[in-house]
Chimera marker file (.cmm) of the C-alpha trace (Angstrom):
<marker_set name="trace">
<marker id="1" x="5.665" y="2.125" z="-37.883" r="1" g="1" b="0" radius="0.5"/>
<marker id="2" x="8.358" y="4.657" z="-37.104" r="1" g="1" b="0" radius="0.5"/>
<marker id="3" x="11.959" y="3.694" z="-37.633" r="1" g="1" b="0" radius="0.5"/>
<marker id="4" x="14.702" y="4.183" z="-35.047" r="1" g="1" b="0" radius="0.5"/>
<marker id="5" x="15.831" y="7.526" z="-36.497" r="1" g="1" b="0" radius="0.5"/>
<marker id="6" x="12.296" y="8.954" z="-36.435" r="1" g="1" b="0" radius="0.5"/>
<marker id="7" x="11.763" y="7.830" z="-32.836" r="1" g="1" b="0" radius="0.5"/>
<marker id="8" x="15.109" y="9.379" z="-31.817" r="1" g="1" b="0" radius="0.5"/>
<marker id="9" x="14.057" y="12.690" z="-33.411" r="1" g="1" b="0" radius="0.5"/>
<marker id="10" x="10.759" y="12.608" z="-31.506" r="1" g="1" b="0" radius="0.5"/>
<marker id="11" x="12.565" y="11.803" z="-28.240" r="1" g="1" b="0" radius="0.5"/>
<marker id="12" x="15.004" y="14.686" z="-28.792" r="1" g="1" b="0" radius="0.5"/>
<marker id="13" x="12.130" y="17.064" z="-29.469" r="1" g="1" b="0" radius="0.5"/>
<marker id="14" x="10.253" y="15.933" z="-26.362" r="1" g="1" b="0" radius="0.5"/>
<marker id="15" x="13.385" y="16.165" z="-24.214" r="1" g="1" b="0" radius="0.5"/>
<marker id="16" x="13.834" y="19.789" z="-25.188" r="1" g="1" b="0" radius="0.5"/>
<marker id="17" x="10.202" y="20.470" z="-24.261" r="1" g="1" b="0" radius="0.5"/>
<marker id="18" x="10.502" y="18.700" z="-20.897" r="1" g="1" b="0" radius="0.5"/>
<marker id="19" x="13.888" y="20.161" z="-19.931" r="1" g="1" b="0" radius="0.5"/>
<marker id="20" x="13.190" y="22.426" z="-16.972" r="1" g="1" b="0" radius="0.5"/>
<marker id="21" x="16.375" y="23.705" z="-15.332" r="1" g="1" b="0" radius="0.5"/>
<marker id="22" x="14.789" y="26.331" z="-13.102" r="1" g="1" b="0" radius="0.5"/>
<marker id="23" x="13.389" y="24.926" z="-9.846" r="1" g="1" b="0" radius="0.5"/>
<marker id="24" x="10.615" y="27.512" z="-9.689" r="1" g="1" b="0" radius="0.5"/>
<marker id="25" x="9.562" y="26.717" z="-13.236" r="1" g="1" b="0" radius="0.5"/>
<marker id="26" x="9.594" y="22.981" z="-12.500" r="1" g="1" b="0" radius="0.5"/>
<marker id="27" x="7.471" y="23.500" z="-9.389" r="1" g="1" b="0" radius="0.5"/>
<marker id="28" x="4.995" y="25.444" z="-11.507" r="1" g="1" b="0" radius="0.5"/>
<marker id="29" x="4.621" y="22.758" z="-14.194" r="1" g="1" b="0" radius="0.5"/>
<marker id="30" x="5.246" y="19.565" z="-12.207" r="1" g="1" b="0" radius="0.5"/>
<marker id="31" x="1.574" y="19.061" z="-11.380" r="1" g="1" b="0" radius="0.5"/>
<marker id="32" x="0.295" y="20.030" z="-14.829" r="1" g="1" b="0" radius="0.5"/>
<marker id="33" x="-1.490" y="17.045" z="-16.406" r="1" g="1" b="0" radius="0.5"/>
<marker id="34" x="-0.102" y="17.820" z="-19.868" r="1" g="1" b="0" radius="0.5"/>
<marker id="35" x="3.462" y="18.002" z="-18.508" r="1" g="1" b="0" radius="0.5"/>
<marker id="36" x="3.006" y="14.653" z="-16.754" r="1" g="1" b="0" radius="0.5"/>
<marker id="37" x="1.585" y="13.137" z="-19.946" r="1" g="1" b="0" radius="0.5"/>
<marker id="38" x="4.530" y="14.455" z="-21.963" r="1" g="1" b="0" radius="0.5"/>
<marker id="39" x="6.960" y="12.933" z="-19.462" r="1" g="1" b="0" radius="0.5"/>
<marker id="40" x="5.148" y="9.576" z="-19.675" r="1" g="1" b="0" radius="0.5"/>
<marker id="41" x="5.257" y="9.619" z="-23.483" r="1" g="1" b="0" radius="0.5"/>
<marker id="42" x="8.955" y="10.517" z="-23.372" r="1" g="1" b="0" radius="0.5"/>
<marker id="43" x="9.648" y="7.630" z="-20.973" r="1" g="1" b="0" radius="0.5"/>
<marker id="44" x="7.737" y="5.189" z="-23.177" r="1" g="1" b="0" radius="0.5"/>
<marker id="45" x="9.480" y="6.270" z="-26.376" r="1" g="1" b="0" radius="0.5"/>
<marker id="46" x="12.875" y="6.166" z="-24.665" r="1" g="1" b="0" radius="0.5"/>
<marker id="47" x="12.125" y="2.602" z="-23.568" r="1" g="1" b="0" radius="0.5"/>
<marker id="48" x="11.072" y="1.614" z="-27.106" r="1" g="1" b="0" radius="0.5"/>
<marker id="49" x="14.218" y="3.197" z="-28.507" r="1" g="1" b="0" radius="0.5"/>
<marker id="50" x="16.320" y="1.223" z="-26.035" r="1" g="1" b="0" radius="0.5"/>
<marker id="51" x="14.588" y="-2.017" z="-27.033" r="1" g="1" b="0" radius="0.5"/>
<marker id="52" x="15.113" y="-1.561" z="-30.779" r="1" g="1" b="0" radius="0.5"/>
<marker id="53" x="18.669" y="-0.207" z="-30.587" r="1" g="1" b="0" radius="0.5"/>
<link id1="1" id2="2" r="1" g="1" b="0" radius="0.2"/>
<link id1="2" id2="3" r="1" g="1" b="0" radius="0.2"/>
<link id1="3" id2="4" r="1" g="1" b="0" radius="0.2"/>
<link id1="4" id2="5" r="1" g="1" b="0" radius="0.2"/>
<link id1="5" id2="6" r="1" g="1" b="0" radius="0.2"/>
<link id1="6" id2="7" r="1" g="1" b="0" radius="0.2"/>
<link id1="7" id2="8" r="1" g="1" b="0" radius="0.2"/>
<link id1="8" id2="9" r="1" g="1" b="0" radius="0.2"/>
<link id1="9" id2="10" r="1" g="1" b="0" radius="0.2"/>
<link id1="10" id2="11" r="1" g="1" b="0" radius="0.2"/>
<link id1="11" id2="12" r="1" g="1" b="0" radius="0.2"/>
<link id1="12" id2="13" r="1" g="1" b="0" radius="0.2"/>
<link id1="13" id2="14" r="1" g="1" b="0" radius="0.2"/>
<link id1="14" id2="15" r="1" g="1" b="0" radius="0.2"/>
<link id1="15" id2="16" r="1" g="1" b="0" radius="0.2"/>
<link id1="16" id2="17" r="1" g="1" b="0" radius="0.2"/>
<link id1="17" id2="18" r="1" g="1" b="0" radius="0.2"/>
<link id1="18" id2="19" r="1" g="1" b="0" radius="0.2"/>
<link id1="19" id2="20" r="1" g="1" b="0" radius="0.2"/>
<link id1="20" id2="21" r="1" g="1" b="0" radius="0.2"/>
<link id1="21" id2="22" r="1" g="1" b="0" radius="0.2"/>
<link id1="22" id2="23" r="1" g="1" b="0" radius="0.2"/>
<link id1="23" id2="24" r="1" g="1" b="0" radius="0.2"/>
<link id1="24" id2="25" r="1" g="1" b="0" radius="0.2"/>
<link id1="25" id2="26" r="1" g="1" b="0" radius="0.2"/>
<link id1="26" id2="27" r="1" g="1" b="0" radius="0.2"/>
<link id1="27" id2="28" r="1" g="1" b="0" radius="0.2"/>
<link id1="28" id2="29" r="1" g="1" b="0" radius="0.2"/>
<link id1="29" id2="30" r="1" g="1" b="0" radius="0.2"/>
<link id1="30" id2="31" r="1" g="1" b="0" radius="0.2"/>
<link id1="31" id2="32" r="1" g="1" b="0" radius="0.2"/>
<link id1="32" id2="33" r="1" g="1" b="0" radius="0.2"/>
<link id1="33" id2="34" r="1" g="1" b="0" radius="0.2"/>
<link id1="34" id2="35" r="1" g="1" b="0" radius="0.2"/>
<link id1="35" id2="36" r="1" g="1" b="0" radius="0.2"/>
<link id1="36" id2="37" r="1" g="1" b="0" radius="0.2"/>
<link id1="37" id2="38" r="1" g="1" b="0" radius="0.2"/>
<link id1="38" id2="39" r="1" g="1" b="0" radius="0.2"/>
<link id1="39" id2="40" r="1" g="1" b="0" radius="0.2"/>
<link id1="40" id2="41" r="1" g="1" b="0" radius="0.2"/>
<link id1="41" id2="42" r="1" g="1" b="0" radius="0.2"/>
<link id1="42" id2="43" r="1" g="1" b="0" radius="0.2"/>
<link id1="43" id2="44" r="1" g="1" b="0" radius="0.2"/>
<link id1="44" id2="45" r="1" g="1" b="0" radius="0.2"/>
<link id1="45" id2="46" r="1" g="1" b="0" radius="0.2"/>
<link id1="46" id2="47" r="1" g="1" b="0" radius="0.2"/>
<link id1="47" id2="48" r="1" g="1" b="0" radius="0.2"/>
<link id1="48" id2="49" r="1" g="1" b="0" radius="0.2"/>
<link id1="49" id2="50" r="1" g="1" b="0" radius="0.2"/>
<link id1="50" id2="51" r="1" g="1" b="0" radius="0.2"/>
<link id1="51" id2="52" r="1" g="1" b="0" radius="0.2"/>
<link id1="52" id2="53" r="1" g="1" b="0" radius="0.2"/>
</marker_set>
């Protein structure tokens, strides 16, 4: 099981991968199944982090 610090590091890494500031770029990737999956994983890990903090 990952500890809180390890989960936070994973969340930070995923956030940098998901961060899309450009509207055109977001429109391009928004429907990509891998992008959606990454966002779902990020949401789940963020929730877990909130529960154990």
